[in-house]
C-alpha positions in Angstrom: 158.7 96.9 116.3 155.6 95.2 114.9 152.2 96.5 115.7 148.7 95.3 115.1 146.9 96.8 112.1 144.7 99.8 112.6 141.2 98.2 112.6 142.8 94.8 112.6 139.4 93.3 111.5 140.5 95.0 108.4 143.3 92.5 108.0 140.7 90.1 106.7 141.3 89.4 103.0 138.3 89.2 100.7 138.5 85.8 99.1 137.6 85.7 95.4 134.6 83.6 94.5 135.2 80.5 92.5 133.4 80.0 89.2 129.6 79.7 89.6 130.1 80.2 93.4 127.7 83.0 94.2 126.3 83.4 97.7 122.6 82.5 98.1 120.1 85.3 97.9 122.5 87.3 95.8 120.1 90.2 95.3 119.9 90.6 99.1 123.7 90.5 99.3 123.9 93.3 96.7 121.3 95.4 98.6 123.3 94.9 101.7 126.4 96.1 99.9 124.6 99.2 98.8 123.6 99.9 102.5 127.2 99.5 103.7 128.4 101.6 100.8 126.1 104.4 101.9 127.4 104.2 105.4 131.0 104.3 104.2 130.4 107.4 102.0 128.6 109.0 105.0 131.7 108.5 107.1 133.9 110.2 104.5 131.4 113.1 103.9 131.0 113.6 107.7 134.8 113.8 108.0 135.0 116.3 105.1 132.5 118.5 106.9 133.7 118.1 110.5 137.4 117.3 110.3 137.0 113.9 112.0 135.1 110.7 111.6 131.6 110.2 113.3 131.5 109.2 116.9 129.0 109.6 119.8 126.8 112.7 119.9 127.6 114.3 123.3 125.7 116.7 125.5 127.2 120.0 126.8 128.9 118.1 129.6 130.6 115.7 127.2 128.3 112.7 128.1 127.4 110.5 125.1 123.8 110.8 124.1 123.4 109.3 120.7 125.6 107.0 118.5 127.6 107.6 115.4 124.6 106.3 113.4 122.8 109.5 114.3 125.7 111.7 113.3 125.7 110.3 109.8 121.9 110.6 109.2 122.2 113.9 107.1 124.7 112.0 104.9 122.3 109.1 104.1 119.4 111.3 103.2 117.8 111.1 106.6 118.1 114.7 107.7 114.4 114.7 108.7 115.2 112.0 111.4 118.3 113.9 112.5 116.2 116.9 113.2 114.0 115.0 115.6 116.9 115.0 118.1 117.2 118.0 120.4 120.9 118.9 120.9 120.2 122.3 122.4 118.7 121.0 125.7 120.7 121.2 128.9 122.1 117.8 130.1 120.1 115.8 132.6 121.9 112.7 133.8 119.4 111.4 136.4 115.6 111.5 136.4 115.4 112.2 132.7 111.9 112.6 131.4 110.8 110.2 128.7 111.9 111.3 125.2 113.7 114.3 126.8 116.0 115.1 123.9 113.8 113.4 121.2 115.8 110.1 121.5 112.6 108.0 121.4 111.3 109.8 118.4 114.6 109.1 116.7 114.6 105.5 117.7 111.1 104.9 116.3 112.3 105.9 112.9 113.1 102.6 111.1 116.0 103.5 108.8 115.9 101.1 105.8 119.7 101.5 105.2 120.4 100.2 108.7 118.7 96.8 108.0 120.3 93.9 106.1 117.5 92.6 103.8 118.9 89.0 104.1 118.2 89.2 107.9 115.1 91.2 108.4 112.9 94.0 107.1 112.9 97.3 109.0 111.5 96.2 112.3 110.7 97.9 115.6 110.9 96.0 118.9 109.2 96.3 122.3 106.0 98.2 123.1 107.5 101.4 121.7 108.6 99.7 118.5 112.1 101.0 118.6 114.4 100.2 115.7 117.7 98.4 115.4 120.7 98.3 113.1 122.4 95.4 111.4 125.8 97.2 110.9 128.5 98.0 113.4 131.6 100.2 113.4 135.1 98.8 113.8 136.7 99.5 117.1 139.9 97.7 116.2 141.6 95.0 118.2 140.0 93.6 121.4 142.0 92.5 124.3 140.0 89.7 126.0 137.3 87.2 125.3 135.4 86.5 122.1 132.2 86.1 124.1 131.9 88.2 127.3 132.6 86.3 130.5 133.2 82.9 128.8 137.0 83.0 129.2 137.5 82.2 125.5 140.6 84.3 124.8 142.2 83.0 121.6 145.9 82.2 121.5 148.1 84.9 120.1 148.3 86.6 117.6 144.5 86.7 117.4 144.0 86.9 121.1 145.6 88.9 123.9 145.6 88.5 127.7 144.9 89.5 130.4 141.2 89.8 130.1 139.8 93.3 129.8 136.3 94.6 128.9 134.9 97.3 126.6 135.1 100.0 129.3 138.9 99.6 129.9 141.3 101.8 127.9 142.8 98.8 126.1 139.5 98.4 124.2 138.4 102.0 123.7 139.5 101.8 120.0 142.4 104.2 120.7 145.2 101.9 121.9 148.5 102.5 120.0 149.0 99.9 117.2 145.5 98.5 117.4 143.1 101.4 116.9 139.6 101.4 115.3 137.7 103.8 113.0 135.3 104.1 115.9 136.8 105.2 119.2 135.6 106.0 122.7 135.1 109.8 122.5 134.2 110.5 126.1 137.8 111.3 126.9 138.3 113.5 123.8 139.6 111.0 121.3 138.9 111.6 117.6 139.7 109.6 114.6 140.6 110.8 111.1 141.1 108.9 107.9 144.7 110.2 107.9 145.4 108.3 111.1 145.3 105.0 109.2 148.9 104.1 108.6 148.5 100.5 107.3 146.3 101.4 104.3 142.7 102.4 104.1 142.1 99.7 101.5 143.2 97.1 104.1 141.1 98.2 107.1 137.5 97.7 107.8 135.5 100.8 108.8 132.1 99.2 109.3 130.5 95.8 108.5 127.5 93.6 109.2 127.3 92.2 112.7 126.7 88.6 113.8 123.3 88.0 115.2 121.7 84.6 115.7 118.1 84.4 114.2 116.5 83.7 117.6 118.1 86.7 119.3 116.9 89.5 117.1 115.8 92.4 119.2 116.9 90.5 122.3 120.6 89.8 122.1 123.4 91.5 123.9 124.3 93.0 120.6 120.8 93.8 119.5 118.9 94.7 122.7 119.4 98.5 122.4 117.7 101.0 120.1 119.8 101.8 117.0 120.6 105.3 118.2 122.0 104.1 121.5 125.3 105.7 122.4 126.5 102.8 124.6 130.0 101.5 123.9 129.0 97.9 123.4 128.3 95.3 120.7 125.1 97.0 119.6 127.2 99.7 118.1 130.7 98.3 117.6 132.5 95.1 116.9 136.2 94.0 117.0 138.8 92.1 115.1 137.9 88.5 115.8 137.2 86.3 112.7 133.5 86.9 111.6 130.9 84.2 111.7 127.6 83.4 110.1 124.5 83.9 112.2 124.0 80.1 112.2 127.6 79.1 112.8 127.5 76.1 115.3 130.4 77.5 117.2 128.5 80.6 118.3 127.3 80.9 121.8 123.7 81.8 121.1 122.5 82.7 124.6 123.6 82.6 128.2 126.5 83.4 130.6 128.4 80.8 132.6 126.5 81.9 135.7 123.1 82.2 134.0 122.1 80.1 131.0 119.2 82.5 130.2 121.3 85.7 130.2 122.2 87.7 127.1 125.4 86.9 125.2 127.7 89.6 124.0 129.6 88.6 120.8 132.5 90.8 119.7 132.8 89.8 116.1 131.3 90.8 112.8 129.2 88.4 110.8 126.0 88.1 108.8 122.9 86.1 107.8 124.5 85.3 104.5 125.8 81.7 104.4 128.9 82.6 102.5 130.3 85.7 104.1 129.6 89.3 105.0 129.6 92.8 103.5 132.2 95.3 104.8 133.2 98.8 103.8 136.9 99.6 104.0 138.5 102.9 104.9 139.0 103.9 101.2 135.2 103.5 100.7 135.4 100.2 98.8 132.9 97.5 99.6 133.9 93.8 99.6 132.1 90.6 100.3 134.4 88.7 102.7 134.1 84.9 102.8 133.8 83.2 106.1 136.8 81.2 107.0 139.4 83.5 105.4 142.7 83.9 107.2 143.6 86.7 109.5 146.7 88.7 108.7 147.2 89.5 112.4 150.3 91.7 112.2 151.9 94.3 110.1 155.0 96.5 110.3 
């Protein structure tokens, strides 16, 4: 029986650069590599301390409150921001007071490590100046569309029908044979490095996300604060081939029923013209060229 790779995005192969073929703004690329390297190390150090990889921070009822990006703060030298969150308060699911558990205080902290210098400086959005993050965790293989509601399910083996969405079990990052390093934790799922059976050096743990320049702070994958616990493209991406922020095949904005609506893109990408930075399960960081082939299946 053949199964999809764990974190199939990870099946992307880092193409070697040709002689004198350096991506533009190489200094920014290297800084971005340092950022994603820190995130990868934080994943490993978190697992060493807790026995599983970071996931959503949940309240006492098991409801997600804050994202995996909050859980790794102490491991990227941001313990002072982590301490702004109140994990000891009783859960309130309706009528929550503003900043009830410190979530607004956390969101206003602009974490330099979470911004790709090729895309933007640390920036807050909206009246409250809440921060964002240019990196997403890998939730593995996605069953359904590349762009939400657009019906663009690729042919196999890259695509799989019938259409599902992020909140169906097929796309919780925990489906046999196509799991991700980040998985939906509300139903008790946890991920460990030891779960990776296809090789940690072949599987992407986290990477830069695709975000068109005109959609920063607005887009379906960038409209939420960086500490948001939602299971969506602000926090996670899937296995589809990555694209540059300016790739002409990107749907920049709109839904079939509303041309002004947000677009949710499910692939990784970057503002670099040549490729994107990714950290693999073994902690290695690679610059992956756009247009590389997808090894879609493995034993």
